[in-house]
C-alpha positions as a Markdown table, in Angstrom:
| # | Residue | x | y | z |
|---|---|---|---|---|
| 1 | Met | -204.9 | 145.5 | -199.3 |
| 2 | Lys | -204.9 | 144.0 | -195.9 |
| 3 | Leu | -201.4 | 144.1 | -194.3 |
| 4 | Ser | -200.5 | 140.8 | -192.6 |
| 5 | Ser | -197.2 | 141.8 | -190.9 |
| 6 | Met | -194.9 | 144.7 | -190.6 |
| 7 | Thr | -192.0 | 142.7 | -189.2 |
| 8 | Ala | -188.9 | 141.4 | -191.0 |
| 9 | Ser | -189.3 | 137.9 | -192.3 |
| 10 | His | -187.4 | 136.3 | -189.4 |
| 11 | Ala | -189.8 | 137.9 | -186.9 |
| 12 | Val | -193.1 | 136.8 | -188.4 |
| 13 | Gly | -195.1 | 134.7 | -186.0 |
| 14 | Lys | -193.0 | 135.4 | -182.9 |
| 15 | Gly | -194.8 | 135.6 | -179.6 |
| 16 | Thr | -198.0 | 133.8 | -180.7 |
| 17 | Glu | -197.6 | 131.3 | -177.8 |
| 18 | Pro | -197.5 | 132.8 | -174.3 |
| 19 | Asp | -194.7 | 131.9 | -171.9 |
| 20 | Thr | -195.9 | 128.8 | -170.1 |
| 21 | Val | -194.6 | 129.4 | -166.6 |
| 22 | Phe | -195.8 | 133.0 | -166.3 |
| 23 | Ser | -199.2 | 132.3 | -167.9 |
| 24 | Ile | -199.7 | 129.5 | -165.3 |
| 25 | Leu | -198.6 | 131.9 | -162.6 |
| 26 | Lys | -201.2 | 134.4 | -163.8 |
| 27 | Glu | -203.9 | 131.7 | -163.5 |
| 28 | Ala | -202.7 | 130.8 | -160.0 |
| 29 | Asn | -202.8 | 134.4 | -158.8 |
| 30 | Ala | -206.3 | 134.8 | -160.2 |
| 31 | Ala | -207.4 | 131.6 | -158.3 |
| 32 | Ile | -205.8 | 133.0 | -155.1 |
| 33 | Ala | -207.7 | 136.2 | -155.5 |
| 34 | Lys | -211.0 | 134.3 | -156.0 |
| 35 | Tyr | -210.7 | 131.4 | -153.5 |
| 36 | Gly | -208.1 | 132.6 | -151.0 |
| 37 | Arg | -204.5 | 131.7 | -150.6 |
| 38 | Gly | -205.2 | 128.8 | -148.2 |
| 39 | Lys | -207.1 | 126.8 | -150.8 |
| 40 | Val | -204.6 | 127.2 | -153.7 |
| 41 | Ile | -201.3 | 125.4 | -154.2 |
| 42 | Asn | -199.1 | 127.4 | -156.5 |
| 43 | Ala | -196.3 | 125.1 | -157.7 |
| 44 | Ser | -195.6 | 127.1 | -160.9 |
| 45 | Ile | -192.9 | 129.7 | -160.3 |
| 46 | Gly | -189.2 | 128.9 | -159.7 |
| 47 | Ala | -188.8 | 131.2 | -156.7 |
| 48 | Ile | -188.5 | 130.3 | -153.0 |
| 49 | Tyr | -191.5 | 131.2 | -150.9 |
| 50 | Asp | -191.3 | 131.0 | -147.1 |
| 51 | Glu | -193.6 | 129.0 | -144.8 |
| 52 | Glu | -196.1 | 131.8 | -144.7 |
| 53 | Glu | -196.1 | 131.7 | -148.5 |
| 54 | Lys | -194.4 | 135.0 | -148.9 |
| 55 | Phe | -191.6 | 135.8 | -151.3 |
| 56 | Ala | -188.4 | 134.8 | -149.5 |
| 57 | Thr | -185.5 | 137.1 | -149.1 |
| 58 | Leu | -182.2 | 137.0 | -147.4 |
| 59 | Ser | -182.1 | 139.7 | -144.7 |
| 60 | Gly | -178.4 | 140.1 | -145.1 |
| 61 | Val | -178.9 | 140.9 | -148.8 |
| 62 | Glu | -181.9 | 143.2 | -148.1 |
| 63 | Asp | -180.0 | 145.1 | -145.4 |
| 64 | Tyr | -177.0 | 145.5 | -147.6 |
| 65 | Phe | -179.0 | 147.1 | -150.4 |
| 66 | Arg | -180.8 | 149.4 | -148.1 |
| 67 | Arg | -177.4 | 150.8 | -146.8 |
| 68 | Leu | -175.7 | 150.9 | -150.2 |
| 69 | Pro | -174.9 | 154.5 | -151.4 |
| 70 | Ala | -177.0 | 155.7 | -154.4 |
| 71 | Gly | -173.9 | 155.9 | -156.6 |
| 72 | Glu | -173.1 | 152.2 | -156.0 |
| 73 | Leu | -176.8 | 151.2 | -156.2 |
| 74 | Met | -177.9 | 153.0 | -159.4 |
| 75 | Asn | -174.8 | 154.2 | -161.3 |
| 76 | Tyr | -173.5 | 152.6 | -164.5 |
| 77 | Ala | -171.3 | 149.6 | -164.2 |
| 78 | Pro | -168.5 | 149.0 | -166.8 |
| 79 | Ile | -169.7 | 147.2 | -169.9 |
| 80 | Ser | -167.9 | 144.0 | -169.0 |
| 81 | Gly | -168.7 | 144.4 | -165.3 |
| 82 | Leu | -166.9 | 145.7 | -162.2 |
| 83 | Ser | -163.5 | 144.1 | -162.1 |
| 84 | Glu | -164.0 | 143.2 | -158.4 |
| 85 | Phe | -167.3 | 141.5 | -159.4 |
| 86 | Leu | -165.7 | 139.5 | -162.2 |
| 87 | Ala | -163.0 | 138.2 | -159.8 |
| 88 | Ala | -165.7 | 137.4 | -157.2 |
| 89 | Ala | -167.9 | 135.6 | -159.7 |
| 90 | Ile | -164.9 | 133.3 | -160.6 |
| 91 | Ala | -164.1 | 132.8 | -156.9 |
| 92 | Glu | -167.7 | 132.0 | -156.0 |
| 93 | Thr | -168.2 | 129.6 | -159.0 |
| 94 | Phe | -165.1 | 127.5 | -158.3 |
| 95 | Gln | -164.7 | 127.9 | -154.5 |
| 96 | Gly | -161.3 | 126.3 | -154.6 |
| 97 | Phe | -162.0 | 123.8 | -157.3 |
| 98 | Gln | -160.7 | 125.7 | -160.3 |
| 99 | Pro | -158.7 | 123.2 | -162.4 |
| 100 | Ala | -154.9 | 123.5 | -162.5 |
| 101 | Asp | -153.2 | 125.3 | -165.4 |
| 102 | Thr | -156.3 | 126.9 | -166.9 |
| 103 | Tyr | -157.2 | 130.5 | -167.7 |
| 104 | Ala | -160.5 | 131.8 | -166.4 |
| 105 | Arg | -162.1 | 135.0 | -167.6 |
| 106 | Ala | -165.6 | 136.4 | -166.9 |
| 107 | Val | -168.0 | 139.0 | -168.2 |
| 108 | Ala | -171.1 | 140.3 | -166.5 |
| 109 | Thr | -174.5 | 139.2 | -167.8 |
| 110 | Pro | -178.2 | 139.7 | -166.8 |
| 111 | Gly | -178.5 | 136.4 | -164.8 |
| 112 | Gly | -177.5 | 133.1 | -166.2 |
| 113 | Thr | -179.8 | 133.7 | -169.2 |
| 114 | Gly | -177.5 | 136.3 | -170.6 |
| 115 | Gly | -174.6 | 133.9 | -170.5 |
| 116 | Val | -176.7 | 131.3 | -172.4 |
| 117 | Arg | -177.5 | 133.9 | -175.0 |
| 118 | His | -173.9 | 134.8 | -175.5 |
| 119 | Val | -172.7 | 131.2 | -176.0 |
| 120 | Ile | -175.4 | 130.3 | -178.4 |
| 121 | Tyr | -174.9 | 133.4 | -180.5 |
| 122 | Asn | -171.1 | 133.8 | -180.4 |
| 123 | Tyr | -170.1 | 130.1 | -180.7 |
| 124 | Leu | -172.6 | 128.9 | -183.4 |
| 125 | Asp | -173.2 | 130.2 | -186.9 |
| 126 | Gln | -176.7 | 131.1 | -188.1 |
| 127 | Gly | -178.6 | 127.9 | -188.8 |
| 128 | Gln | -176.4 | 125.7 | -186.7 |
| 129 | Lys | -177.8 | 123.7 | -183.8 |
| 130 | Val | -177.2 | 123.7 | -180.0 |
| 131 | Leu | -177.4 | 120.3 | -178.3 |
| 132 | Ile | -179.7 | 120.1 | -175.3 |
| 133 | Pro | -181.5 | 117.2 | -173.5 |
| 134 | Asp | -185.1 | 116.3 | -174.2 |
| 135 | Trp | -185.8 | 117.3 | -170.6 |
| 136 | Ala | -184.7 | 121.0 | -170.6 |
| 137 | Trp | -185.5 | 124.5 | -169.6 |
| 138 | Gly | -187.9 | 125.8 | -172.3 |
| 139 | Pro | -186.1 | 129.2 | -172.9 |
| 140 | Tyr | -183.1 | 127.4 | -174.4 |
| 141 | Arg | -185.2 | 126.9 | -177.5 |
| 142 | Thr | -186.5 | 130.5 | -177.3 |
| 143 | Ile | -183.0 | 131.9 | -177.2 |
| 144 | Ala | -181.8 | 129.7 | -180.0 |
| 145 | Ala | -184.8 | 130.7 | -182.2 |
| 146 | Glu | -184.4 | 134.4 | -181.4 |
| 147 | His | -180.9 | 134.2 | -182.8 |
| 148 | Leu | -181.7 | 132.1 | -185.8 |
| 149 | Arg | -180.0 | 129.0 | -184.4 |
| 150 | Gly | -181.6 | 125.5 | -184.2 |
| 151 | Val | -181.9 | 122.9 | -181.5 |
| 152 | Glu | -180.9 | 119.2 | -181.4 |
| 153 | Thr | -182.0 | 117.0 | -178.5 |
| 154 | Tyr | -180.7 | 113.8 | -176.9 |
| 155 | Glu | -182.5 | 111.4 | -174.6 |
| 156 | Met | -181.5 | 112.4 | -171.1 |
| 157 | Phe | -182.7 | 109.2 | -169.4 |
| 158 | Asp | -183.3 | 105.6 | -170.3 |
| 159 | Arg | -186.4 | 103.6 | -169.2 |
| 160 | Glu | -184.8 | 103.0 | -165.8 |
| 161 | Phe | -184.1 | 106.8 | -165.5 |
| 162 | His | -180.3 | 106.4 | -165.8 |
| 163 | Phe | -178.4 | 109.3 | -167.5 |
| 164 | Gln | -178.1 | 108.5 | -171.2 |
| 165 | Leu | -174.4 | 109.0 | -172.0 |
| 166 | Thr | -174.8 | 107.0 | -175.2 |
| 167 | Ser | -177.6 | 109.2 | -176.7 |
| 168 | Leu | -175.6 | 112.4 | -175.8 |
| 169 | Met | -172.5 | 111.1 | -177.5 |
| 170 | Glu | -174.4 | 109.9 | -180.6 |
| 171 | Lys | -176.1 | 113.2 | -181.1 |
| 172 | Ser | -172.7 | 115.0 | -180.5 |
| 173 | Glu | -171.1 | 113.0 | -183.2 |
| 174 | Lys | -174.0 | 113.6 | -185.6 |
| 175 | Leu | -173.7 | 117.4 | -185.1 |
| 176 | Leu | -170.0 | 117.3 | -185.6 |
| 177 | Lys | -170.5 | 115.7 | -189.0 |
| 178 | Glu | -172.8 | 118.6 | -189.9 |
| 179 | Gln | -171.0 | 121.6 | -188.3 |
| 180 | Asp | -167.5 | 122.4 | -187.1 |
| 181 | Asn | -168.7 | 124.0 | -183.8 |
| 182 | Leu | -170.5 | 121.9 | -181.2 |
| 183 | Val | -172.2 | 123.7 | -178.3 |
| 184 | Val | -173.6 | 121.4 | -175.6 |
| 185 | Ile | -175.7 | 122.7 | -172.6 |
| 186 | Phe | -175.5 | 121.0 | -169.3 |
| 187 | Asn | -177.9 | 122.3 | -166.6 |
| 188 | Thr | -176.3 | 120.8 | -163.6 |
| 189 | Pro | -176.3 | 120.4 | -160.6 |
| 190 | Ala | -180.0 | 120.3 | -159.7 |
| 191 | His | -181.2 | 120.2 | -163.2 |
| 192 | Asn | -184.4 | 122.2 | -164.2 |
| 193 | Pro | -186.9 | 120.5 | -164.4 |
| 194 | Thr | -185.9 | 117.1 | -163.0 |
| 195 | Gly | -183.5 | 117.9 | -160.1 |
| 196 | Tyr | -180.8 | 115.5 | -161.5 |
| 197 | Ser | -177.1 | 116.2 | -161.2 |
| 198 | Val | -174.5 | 114.7 | -163.5 |
| 199 | Thr | -172.1 | 112.6 | -161.4 |
| 200 | Phe | -168.3 | 112.7 | -161.2 |
| 201 | Ala | -168.0 | 109.4 | -163.0 |
| 202 | Glu | -170.3 | 110.6 | -165.8 |
| 203 | Trp | -168.2 | 113.7 | -166.2 |
| 204 | Gln | -165.1 | 111.6 | -166.5 |
| 205 | Gln | -166.7 | 109.6 | -169.3 |
| 206 | Leu | -168.0 | 112.7 | -171.0 |
| 207 | Leu | -164.7 | 114.6 | -171.0 |
| 208 | Ala | -162.9 | 111.5 | -172.3 |
| 209 | Phe | -165.4 | 111.4 | -175.2 |
| 210 | Phe | -165.1 | 115.1 | -176.0 |
| 211 | Gln | -161.3 | 114.9 | -176.0 |
| 212 | Arg | -161.5 | 112.1 | -178.6 |
| 213 | Cys | -163.8 | 114.4 | -180.7 |
| 214 | Ala | -161.3 | 117.2 | -180.3 |
| 215 | Ala | -158.5 | 115.1 | -181.8 |
| 216 | Asp | -159.9 | 116.6 | -185.1 |
| 217 | Glu | -158.5 | 120.0 | -184.8 |
| 218 | Ser | -160.9 | 121.5 | -187.3 |
| 219 | Lys | -163.7 | 120.9 | -184.7 |
| 220 | Lys | -164.4 | 123.4 | -181.8 |
| 221 | Ile | -166.2 | 122.0 | -178.8 |
| 222 | Ile | -167.9 | 124.4 | -176.4 |
| 223 | Leu | -169.5 | 123.1 | -173.2 |
| 224 | Leu | -171.9 | 125.4 | -171.4 |
| 225 | Leu | -172.7 | 124.6 | -167.8 |
| 226 | Asp | -175.9 | 126.4 | -166.6 |
| 227 | Met | -175.3 | 126.3 | -162.9 |
| 228 | Ala | -178.2 | 128.4 | -161.6 |
| 229 | Tyr | -179.1 | 126.1 | -158.7 |
| 230 | Leu | -175.6 | 124.9 | -157.5 |
| 231 | Asp | -175.9 | 126.6 | -154.1 |
| 232 | Tyr | -179.0 | 124.5 | -153.3 |
| 233 | Ala | -177.5 | 121.2 | -154.4 |
| 234 | Gly | -175.0 | 120.3 | -151.6 |
| 235 | Thr | -171.6 | 121.1 | -150.3 |
| 236 | Ala | -168.8 | 122.8 | -152.4 |
| 237 | Glu | -167.2 | 119.4 | -152.9 |
| 238 | Glu | -170.5 | 117.8 | -154.1 |
| 239 | Thr | -171.4 | 120.7 | -156.4 |
| 240 | Arg | -168.0 | 121.8 | -157.7 |
| 241 | Gly | -165.6 | 118.9 | -157.2 |
| 242 | Phe | -166.0 | 117.7 | -160.8 |
| 243 | Met | -164.6 | 121.0 | -162.1 |
| 244 | Lys | -161.1 | 119.7 | -161.4 |
| 245 | Leu | -161.6 | 117.4 | -164.3 |
| 246 | Phe | -161.4 | 120.4 | -166.7 |
| 247 | Ala | -157.6 | 120.5 | -166.3 |
| 248 | Gly | -155.5 | 119.7 | -169.3 |
| 249 | Leu | -158.2 | 119.9 | -172.0 |
| 250 | Pro | -157.2 | 120.6 | -175.6 |
| 251 | Glu | -157.3 | 124.2 | -176.8 |
| 252 | Asn | -160.2 | 123.5 | -179.0 |
| 253 | Ile | -162.4 | 122.6 | -176.0 |
| 254 | Leu | -163.8 | 125.7 | -174.3 |
| 255 | Val | -165.7 | 125.3 | -171.0 |
| 256 | Thr | -168.2 | 128.1 | -170.3 |
| 257 | Ile | -170.2 | 128.5 | -167.1 |
| 258 | Ala | -173.4 | 130.6 | -166.7 |
| 259 | Tyr | -173.2 | 131.9 | -163.1 |
| 260 | Ser | -176.4 | 133.4 | -161.7 |
| 261 | Met | -177.0 | 135.4 | -158.6 |
| 262 | Ser | -180.8 | 135.0 | -158.9 |
| 263 | Lys | -181.3 | 131.9 | -156.8 |
| 264 | Ser | -178.1 | 132.1 | -154.6 |
| 265 | Tyr | -179.0 | 135.6 | -153.4 |
| 266 | Leu | -182.8 | 135.5 | -154.0 |
| 267 | Ile | -182.6 | 138.6 | -156.3 |
| 268 | Tyr | -184.2 | 137.2 | -159.4 |
| 269 | Gly | -185.4 | 140.6 | -160.6 |
| 270 | Leu | -182.1 | 142.4 | -160.3 |
| 271 | Arg | -180.8 | 140.2 | -163.2 |
| 272 | Ser | -177.2 | 139.8 | -162.3 |
| 273 | Gly | -174.7 | 137.0 | -163.2 |
| 274 | Ala | -171.6 | 136.3 | -165.2 |
| 275 | Leu | -170.5 | 134.1 | -168.0 |
| 276 | Ile | -167.1 | 132.5 | -167.2 |
| 277 | Gly | -164.8 | 131.0 | -169.8 |
| 278 | Leu | -162.3 | 128.4 | -168.9 |
| 279 | Ser | -159.5 | 127.3 | -171.3 |
| 280 | Ser | -156.0 | 125.8 | -171.4 |
| 281 | Ser | -155.1 | 128.6 | -173.8 |
| 282 | Ala | -154.6 | 132.2 | -172.7 |
| 283 | Glu | -155.4 | 133.3 | -176.3 |
| 284 | Val | -158.8 | 131.5 | -176.3 |
| 285 | Ala | -159.6 | 132.9 | -172.8 |
| 286 | Asp | -158.7 | 136.5 | -173.9 |
| 287 | Glu | -160.8 | 136.1 | -177.1 |
| 288 | Phe | -163.7 | 134.9 | -174.9 |
| 289 | Phe | -163.5 | 138.1 | -172.9 |
| 290 | Arg | -163.3 | 140.4 | -175.9 |
| 291 | Val | -166.1 | 138.8 | -177.9 |
| 292 | Asn | -168.6 | 138.6 | -175.0 |
| 293 | Ser | -167.8 | 142.1 | -173.7 |
| 294 | Phe | -168.5 | 143.3 | -177.2 |
| 295 | Ser | -171.9 | 141.5 | -177.1 |
| 296 | Asn | -172.7 | 143.1 | -173.8 |
| 297 | Arg | -172.5 | 146.5 | -175.5 |
| 298 | Gly | -174.5 | 145.4 | -178.5 |
| 299 | Val | -177.3 | 143.8 | -176.6 |
| 300 | Trp | -177.9 | 145.3 | -173.1 |
| 301 | Ser | -174.9 | 147.6 | -172.6 |
| 302 | Asn | -174.4 | 147.5 | -168.8 |
| 303 | Gly | -175.3 | 145.2 | -165.9 |
| 304 | Thr | -176.8 | 146.0 | -162.5 |
| 305 | Arg | -174.1 | 147.8 | -160.5 |
| 306 | Gly | -175.6 | 147.3 | -157.1 |
| 307 | Ala | -175.8 | 143.5 | -157.5 |
| 308 | Gln | -172.3 | 143.4 | -158.8 |
| 309 | Arg | -171.1 | 145.4 | -155.8 |
| 310 | Leu | -172.9 | 143.0 | -153.5 |
| 311 | Leu | -171.0 | 139.9 | -154.8 |
| 312 | Ala | -167.7 | 141.7 | -154.6 |
| 313 | Asp | -168.3 | 142.7 | -151.0 |
| 314 | Val | -169.5 | 139.2 | -150.1 |
| 315 | Val | -166.2 | 137.8 | -151.2 |
| 316 | Lys | -164.1 | 140.4 | -149.3 |
| 317 | Asp | -166.2 | 140.8 | -146.2 |
| 318 | Pro | -166.4 | 137.5 | -144.2 |
| 319 | Leu | -169.1 | 138.8 | -141.8 |
| 320 | Leu | -171.4 | 139.6 | -144.7 |
| 321 | Gly | -170.6 | 136.5 | -146.6 |
| 322 | Asn | -171.1 | 134.2 | -143.5 |
| 323 | Lys | -174.4 | 135.8 | -142.7 |
| 324 | Ile | -175.8 | 135.3 | -146.2 |
| 325 | Arg | -174.5 | 131.7 | -146.4 |
| 326 | Ala | -176.1 | 130.9 | -143.0 |
| 327 | Glu | -179.5 | 132.2 | -144.2 |
| 328 | Arg | -179.2 | 130.4 | -147.5 |
| 329 | Ala | -178.5 | 127.2 | -145.7 |
| 330 | Val | -181.9 | 127.6 | -143.9 |
| 331 | Tyr | -183.7 | 127.7 | -147.2 |
| 332 | Arg | -181.6 | 124.8 | -148.6 |
| 333 | Asp | -182.7 | 122.7 | -145.7 |
| 334 | Leu | -186.3 | 123.8 | -146.2 |
| 335 | Leu | -186.2 | 122.7 | -149.8 |
| 336 | Arg | -184.9 | 119.3 | -148.7 |
| 337 | Lys | -187.6 | 118.9 | -146.1 |
| 338 | Arg | -190.4 | 119.8 | -148.7 |
| 339 | Ala | -188.9 | 117.5 | -151.3 |
| 340 | Ala | -188.6 | 114.6 | -148.8 |
| 341 | Leu | -192.2 | 114.9 | -147.8 |
| 342 | Phe | -193.4 | 114.9 | -151.5 |
| 343 | Leu | -191.0 | 112.0 | -152.4 |
| 344 | Gln | -192.2 | 109.9 | -149.5 |
| 345 | Glu | -195.9 | 110.3 | -150.4 |
| 346 | Ala | -195.1 | 109.7 | -154.1 |
| 347 | Ala | -193.5 | 106.4 | -153.2 |
| 348 | Glu | -196.5 | 105.5 | -151.0 |
| 349 | Val | -199.1 | 106.1 | -153.9 |
| 350 | Asp | -196.7 | 104.7 | -156.6 |
| 351 | Leu | -196.4 | 108.0 | -158.4 |
| 352 | Pro | -193.6 | 107.9 | -160.9 |
| 353 | Leu | -191.0 | 110.7 | -160.8 |
| 354 | Met | -188.0 | 111.8 | -162.7 |
| 355 | Pro | -184.7 | 111.2 | -160.7 |
| 356 | Tyr | -184.7 | 114.1 | -158.3 |
| 357 | Gln | -181.6 | 114.7 | -156.2 |
| 358 | Ser | -181.8 | 118.4 | -155.3 |
| 359 | Gly | -183.1 | 121.8 | -156.4 |
| 360 | Phe | -186.2 | 123.8 | -156.9 |
| 361 | Phe | -188.2 | 121.4 | -159.1 |
| 362 | Ile | -189.6 | 117.9 | -159.1 |
| 363 | Thr | -191.1 | 116.5 | -162.3 |
| 364 | Val | -193.7 | 113.8 | -163.0 |
| 365 | Pro | -193.5 | 112.1 | -166.3 |
| 366 | Val | -196.8 | 112.0 | -168.1 |
| 367 | Ala | -197.8 | 111.5 | -171.8 |
| 368 | Asn | -200.6 | 114.1 | -171.8 |
| 369 | Ala | -199.1 | 116.8 | -169.6 |
| 370 | Arg | -201.3 | 119.7 | -170.6 |
| 371 | Val | -204.5 | 117.7 | -170.0 |
| 372 | Val | -203.2 | 116.6 | -166.6 |
| 373 | Ala | -202.2 | 120.1 | -165.7 |
| 374 | Glu | -205.6 | 121.4 | -166.6 |
| 375 | Lys | -207.3 | 118.8 | -164.4 |
| 376 | Leu | -205.1 | 119.8 | -161.5 |
| 377 | Met | -205.9 | 123.4 | -162.0 |
| 378 | Lys | -209.6 | 122.5 | -161.4 |
| 379 | Glu | -208.3 | 121.1 | -158.1 |
| 380 | Leu | -206.5 | 124.4 | -157.4 |
| 381 | Leu | -203.1 | 122.8 | -157.8 |
| 382 | Phe | -201.1 | 124.8 | -160.4 |
| 383 | Thr | -198.2 | 123.0 | -162.1 |
| 384 | Val | -196.3 | 123.7 | -165.3 |
| 385 | Pro | -196.9 | 121.3 | -168.3 |
| 386 | Leu | -193.9 | 120.2 | -170.2 |
| 387 | Gln | -193.6 | 118.2 | -173.4 |
| 388 | Lys | -193.4 | 114.9 | -171.5 |
| 389 | Gly | -194.4 | 115.7 | -167.9 |
| 390 | Ile | -195.6 | 118.2 | -165.3 |
| 391 | Arg | -193.1 | 120.3 | -163.3 |
| 392 | Leu | -193.7 | 121.1 | -159.6 |
| 393 | Ala | -191.9 | 124.1 | -158.1 |
| 394 | Ile | -191.4 | 122.6 | -154.7 |
| 395 | Cys | -189.5 | 125.8 | -153.8 |
| 396 | Ala | -192.7 | 127.8 | -153.8 |
| 397 | Val | -195.0 | 125.5 | -151.8 |
| 398 | Pro | -195.1 | 125.8 | -148.0 |
| 399 | Thr | -194.5 | 122.6 | -146.1 |
| 400 | Val | -198.0 | 122.5 | -144.8 |
| 401 | Lys | -199.4 | 122.2 | -148.3 |
| 402 | Ile | -197.1 | 119.4 | -149.5 |
| 403 | Pro | -199.1 | 116.4 | -148.0 |
| 404 | Gly | -201.8 | 115.3 | -150.4 |
| 405 | Met | -200.1 | 116.8 | -153.6 |
| 406 | Ala | -198.8 | 113.4 | -154.8 |
| 407 | Thr | -202.2 | 111.8 | -154.2 |
| 408 | Lys | -203.9 | 114.5 | -156.2 |
| 409 | Ile | -201.5 | 114.1 | -159.1 |
| 410 | Lys | -201.9 | 110.3 | -159.0 |
| 411 | Glu | -205.7 | 110.6 | -159.2 |
| 412 | Ala | -205.4 | 113.1 | -162.1 |
| 413 | Leu | -203.4 | 110.4 | -164.0 |
| 414 | Arg | -206.2 | 107.9 | -163.8 |
C-alpha cells in the first residue's frame, strides 16, 4: 500500500502552491547575488527600503528597543495584551476621530493579520463566506481557507476605475440571503494592491446601505477595516475623518479595525497589532473582547511585549512620539516622491494603472499577469503577479531606479 496522505481530510493538498510574494522575493535575491544589486530592481516585497536600498528603520524605535529592560523586551505579555497598549492602540487608531456614543475595546494580535483571522473565524460559521473585492491582498483567501470559510468577491472598480458601490451592495445582499452573518473586509486607506482609499462620500453611502440591511434584526453585519497603511496615506483628518460616521449604528452592526504596527513603526517581524471592536452596545463590545481574548489563548497565546510597551510609551511620552512621527514623515514623503515619478512616466508612455492615491503599492492591470511578470524578471525587474495585474512595491525601490520602470513594463505588454 502506498500512503498518499497522513493529514486530516481538511488539510489534504494544503501548501502545494508557494506564497507568491516571498517566492518572487527569493528570485530577486538570487538575481542580486548573481548580477549585483545595481542591476536588479526588486519591486516585490512590501517593506520600505531607503535610498541606499537598505532595510529602513526608524532610529527612534531602534534606540528605544536597545534601551528597553530585558523584562519588558522579552517577558510574557497578558493574553489580551498590556492594558496600556490596548488603550494606546485605540488612541492611535482614532486620533481624536472616535465616533460619539460608541464603545471601543481592543485585543492584542500579531500584526493586522491576527485581527483578520479572528474576525473571519469568530464572526462566520464554517462554510460561510467573507466578502472581499476582486482586487485584494491574497492572504485573505488563505486565512478563510485555513478556517474552512469561503470567499465571495465583488468588482471593486468599473471600466473607468470608479469604486463599484453597486457591485459591493449586490454581493452583500446576495450573501445576506444565504447566511445571517455578513463579514465585509475593507482595506483602506491606501489599499493593497492598488493604493485606493474609500472616500468620505462613499462611506456615507455604504453605511446608509448597511443600516438598511440591519433593519432585519436577524442579520448581523460585521465590517472589518484593515488599516495597515493608514499612517502613509495622509493627515489624521484625511485617513480617519470618516470614522465619525460610525456613530449611531444599530447594535447588529459591529465595526472592527485591524491595527498594525508593522508599517507605522517599520517592525514587520515583531508581529504586533490590535483588533479593535466598535459598537453602540456595551454588551456587544464586551462580548467582542471576551471572544477574541479567548481566541488569543487558543491560537498564539501571547503577543510581543516589547512592541506593546513601545506603543504605550509613544502615546504617553511626547518626545518619543514626536521623534518617531517626524522620521515616519520623511519616509511618507519619500513614498510620494517615488510614486509621483512612476506615475508621471506611466502617463507619458500611456501605461494603464489602477487608481493610486497613496501607500506602498502601485498596480498595472494586465490580463496575462504571470507571463508579463516572467518577461520582466528576464529584464531583472521583479514584480508580483496577481489574478488581473502586476503589483509594484514602490516602497522598496530607491528613487534612482524608478525612471525607466514604466517604459519596461509598457514594452513587456506588447
